[in-house]
N, CA, C and O atoms as CSV, one atom per row, in Angstrom:
chain,resi,resn,atom,element,x,y,z
A,1,MET,N,N,137.356,95.101,193.086
A,1,MET,CA,C,136.366,96.162,192.936
A,1,MET,C,C,136.845,97.339,193.763
A,1,MET,O,O,137.404,97.158,194.845
A,2,SER,N,N,136.633,98.522,193.266
A,2,SER,CA,C,136.908,99.674,193.944
A,2,SER,C,C,135.832,100.173,194.875
A,2,SER,O,O,134.771,99.548,194.868
A,3,ALA,N,N,135.956,101.197,195.663
A,3,ALA,CA,C,134.973,101.607,196.694
A,3,ALA,C,C,133.709,101.983,195.877
A,3,ALA,O,O,132.622,101.852,196.440
A,4,GLN,N,N,133.750,102.414,194.670
A,4,GLN,CA,C,132.641,102.890,193.857
A,4,GLN,C,C,131.923,101.720,193.172
A,4,GLN,O,O,130.828,101.885,192.634
A,5,GLY,N,N,132.577,100.491,193.200
A,5,GLY,CA,C,131.957,99.373,192.580
A,5,GLY,C,C,132.414,99.139,191.134
A,5,GLY,O,O,131.907,98.305,190.385
A,6,GLU,N,N,133.497,100.020,190.798
A,6,GLU,CA,C,134.067,99.750,189.528
A,6,GLU,C,C,135.163,98.719,189.538
A,6,GLU,O,O,135.841,98.560,190.552
A,7,PRO,N,N,135.372,97.976,188.388
A,7,PRO,CA,C,136.607,97.164,188.478
A,7,PRO,C,C,137.914,97.821,188.512
A,7,PRO,O,O,138.077,98.907,187.955
A,8,ARG,N,N,138.857,97.216,189.139
A,8,ARG,CA,C,140.137,97.789,189.378
A,8,ARG,C,C,140.932,97.995,188.150
A,8,ARG,O,O,141.882,98.778,188.145
A,9,SER,N,N,140.528,97.230,186.969
A,9,SER,CA,C,141.350,97.297,185.764
A,9,SER,C,C,141.397,98.764,185.143
A,9,SER,O,O,142.364,99.233,184.542
A,10,THR,N,N,140.156,99.424,185.398
A,10,THR,CA,C,140.157,100.935,184.840
A,10,THR,C,C,141.191,101.696,185.607
A,10,THR,O,O,141.930,102.509,185.053
A,11,ASP,N,N,141.241,101.415,186.939
A,11,ASP,CA,C,142.330,102.146,187.730
A,11,ASP,C,C,143.728,101.855,187.262
A,11,ASP,O,O,144.571,102.751,187.231
A,12,ALA,N,N,143.992,100.622,186.899
A,12,ALA,CA,C,145.417,100.200,186.403
A,12,ALA,C,C,145.566,100.886,185.085
A,12,ALA,O,O,146.606,101.484,184.810
A,13,GLN,N,N,144.495,100.812,184.212
A,13,GLN,CA,C,144.660,101.418,182.905
A,13,GLN,C,C,144.897,102.952,182.948
A,13,GLN,O,O,145.696,103.499,182.189
A,14,SER,N,N,144.199,103.585,183.829
A,14,SER,CA,C,144.378,105.078,183.884
A,14,SER,C,C,145.846,105.430,184.444
A,14,SER,O,O,146.460,106.425,184.060
A,15,VAL,N,N,146.326,104.561,185.346
A,15,VAL,CA,C,147.651,104.798,185.762
A,15,VAL,C,C,148.663,104.552,184.612
A,15,VAL,O,O,149.607,105.313,184.402
A,16,ARG,N,N,148.433,103.563,183.961
A,16,ARG,CA,C,149.370,103.263,182.692
A,16,ARG,C,C,149.244,104.318,181.732
A,16,ARG,O,O,150.264,104.729,181.178
A,17,LEU,N,N,148.115,104.814,181.460
A,17,LEU,CA,C,147.904,105.951,180.495
A,17,LEU,C,C,148.668,107.267,181.085
A,17,LEU,O,O,149.323,108.002,180.347
A,18,ARG,N,N,148.539,107.470,182.326
A,18,ARG,CA,C,149.300,108.651,182.941
A,18,ARG,C,C,150.755,108.433,182.724
A,18,ARG,O,O,151.434,109.380,182.326
A,19,TRP,N,N,151.290,107.283,182.946
A,19,TRP,CA,C,152.693,107.054,182.793
A,19,TRP,C,C,153.085,107.205,181.353
A,19,TRP,O,O,154.147,107.770,181.092
A,20,LEU,N,N,152.303,106.739,180.382
A,20,LEU,CA,C,152.621,106.896,178.970
A,20,LEU,C,C,152.557,108.334,178.625
A,20,LEU,O,O,153.368,108.737,177.791
A,21,GLY,N,N,151.660,109.222,179.174
A,21,GLY,CA,C,151.752,110.659,178.887
A,21,GLY,C,C,152.861,111.303,179.445
A,21,GLY,O,O,153.461,112.159,178.795
A,22,ARG,N,N,153.227,110.965,180.654
A,22,ARG,CA,C,154.440,111.519,181.209
A,22,ARG,C,C,155.721,111.166,180.339
A,22,ARG,O,O,156.602,112.007,180.164
A,23,ALA,N,N,155.788,109.878,179.797
A,23,ALA,CA,C,156.899,109.537,179.063
A,23,ALA,C,C,157.027,110.228,177.785
A,23,ALA,O,O,158.139,110.490,177.327
A,24,ALA,N,N,155.809,110.574,177.112
A,24,ALA,CA,C,155.662,111.207,175.899
A,24,ALA,C,C,156.237,112.681,176.081
A,24,ALA,O,O,156.989,113.213,175.264
A,25,VAL,N,N,155.769,113.295,177.303
A,25,VAL,CA,C,156.218,114.622,177.530
A,25,VAL,C,C,157.708,114.748,177.721
A,25,VAL,O,O,158.364,115.660,177.217
A,26,VAL,N,N,158.262,113.693,178.547
A,26,VAL,CA,C,159.643,113.772,178.780
A,26,VAL,C,C,160.467,113.517,177.446
A,26,VAL,O,O,161.536,114.100,177.263
A,27,ALA,N,N,159.966,112.679,176.573
A,27,ALA,CA,C,160.644,112.342,175.252
A,27,ALA,C,C,160.597,113.632,174.362
A,27,ALA,O,O,161.542,113.880,173.614
A,28,ILE,N,N,159.616,114.370,174.431
A,28,ILE,CA,C,159.493,115.657,173.644
A,28,ILE,C,C,160.473,116.692,174.237
A,28,ILE,O,O,161.228,117.332,173.505
A,29,ALA,N,N,160.446,116.843,175.583
A,29,ALA,CA,C,161.355,117.708,176.203
A,29,ALA,C,C,162.835,117.433,175.938
A,29,ALA,O,O,163.631,118.341,175.699
A,30,LEU,N,N,163.168,116.138,175.992
A,30,LEU,CA,C,164.519,115.722,175.639
A,30,LEU,C,C,164.869,115.963,174.132
A,30,LEU,O,O,165.983,116.375,173.810
A,31,TRP,N,N,163.978,115.721,173.302
A,31,TRP,CA,C,164.219,116.106,171.744
A,31,TRP,C,C,164.454,117.517,171.719
A,31,TRP,O,O,165.461,117.884,171.115
A,32,PHE,N,N,163.696,118.416,172.277
A,32,PHE,CA,C,163.901,119.914,172.145
A,32,PHE,C,C,165.210,120.282,172.767
A,32,PHE,O,O,165.906,121.152,172.244
A,33,SER,N,N,165.590,119.648,173.887
A,33,SER,CA,C,166.878,120.010,174.631
A,33,SER,C,C,168.069,119.574,173.691
A,33,SER,O,O,169.065,120.279,173.530
A,34,ALA,N,N,167.886,118.385,173.102
A,34,ALA,CA,C,168.980,117.793,172.219
A,34,ALA,C,C,169.071,118.715,170.979
A,34,ALA,O,O,170.175,119.061,170.559
A,35,ASP,N,N,167.911,119.121,170.385
A,35,ASP,CA,C,167.906,120.046,169.273
A,35,ASP,C,C,168.469,121.353,169.519
A,35,ASP,O,O,169.101,121.914,168.624
A,36,GLY,N,N,168.289,121.924,170.717
A,36,GLY,CA,C,168.921,123.189,171.070
A,36,GLY,C,C,170.481,123.152,171.277
A,36,GLY,O,O,171.248,124.044,170.914
A,37,LEU,N,N,170.834,121.983,171.918
A,37,LEU,CA,C,172.267,121.779,172.180
A,37,LEU,C,C,173.021,121.531,170.780
A,37,LEU,O,O,174.135,121.996,170.541
A,38,ARG,N,N,172.376,120.846,170.003
A,38,ARG,CA,C,172.903,120.589,168.521
A,38,ARG,C,C,173.121,121.861,167.901
A,38,ARG,O,O,174.177,122.096,167.315
A,39,GLY,N,N,172.154,122.734,167.994
A,39,GLY,CA,C,172.294,124.135,167.357
A,39,GLY,C,C,173.406,124.867,167.903
A,39,GLY,O,O,174.190,125.427,167.137
A,40,MET,N,N,173.569,124.923,169.294
A,40,MET,CA,C,174.723,125.709,169.911
A,40,MET,C,C,175.977,125.085,169.546
A,40,MET,O,O,176.923,125.842,169.326
A,41,TRP,N,N,176.172,123.674,169.430
A,41,TRP,CA,C,177.427,123.054,169.227
A,41,TRP,C,C,177.825,123.363,167.769
A,41,TRP,O,O,178.979,123.682,167.484
A,42,SER,N,N,176.798,123.255,166.815
A,42,SER,CA,C,177.200,123.488,165.436
A,42,SER,C,C,177.606,124.874,165.148
A,42,SER,O,O,178.399,125.099,164.234
A,43,GLY,N,N,177.028,125.972,165.991
A,43,GLY,CA,C,177.375,127.274,165.862
A,43,GLY,C,C,178.823,127.528,166.407
A,43,GLY,O,O,179.609,128.317,165.882
A,44,ALA,N,N,179.084,126.788,167.493
A,44,ALA,CA,C,180.459,126.959,168.127
A,44,ALA,C,C,181.590,126.390,167.289
A,44,ALA,O,O,182.715,126.884,167.357
A,45,ALA,N,N,181.292,125.292,166.446
A,45,ALA,CA,C,182.237,124.580,165.721
A,45,ALA,C,C,182.707,125.433,164.418
A,45,ALA,O,O,183.726,125.170,163.780
A,46,ARG,N,N,181.841,126.459,164.131
A,46,ARG,CA,C,182.161,127.173,162.821
A,46,ARG,C,C,182.999,128.369,163.096
A,46,ARG,O,O,183.369,129.089,162.169
């Protein structure tokens, strides 16, 4: 139980959701970076 009397499972769940959100943001950022690099490399090869 937490100090407010809530079960700790909600705490663990919110931490998990935060990490999932961060992972999603990182995945999207990596996709945009790879897409931009692919555009630069294809233009340089021509």
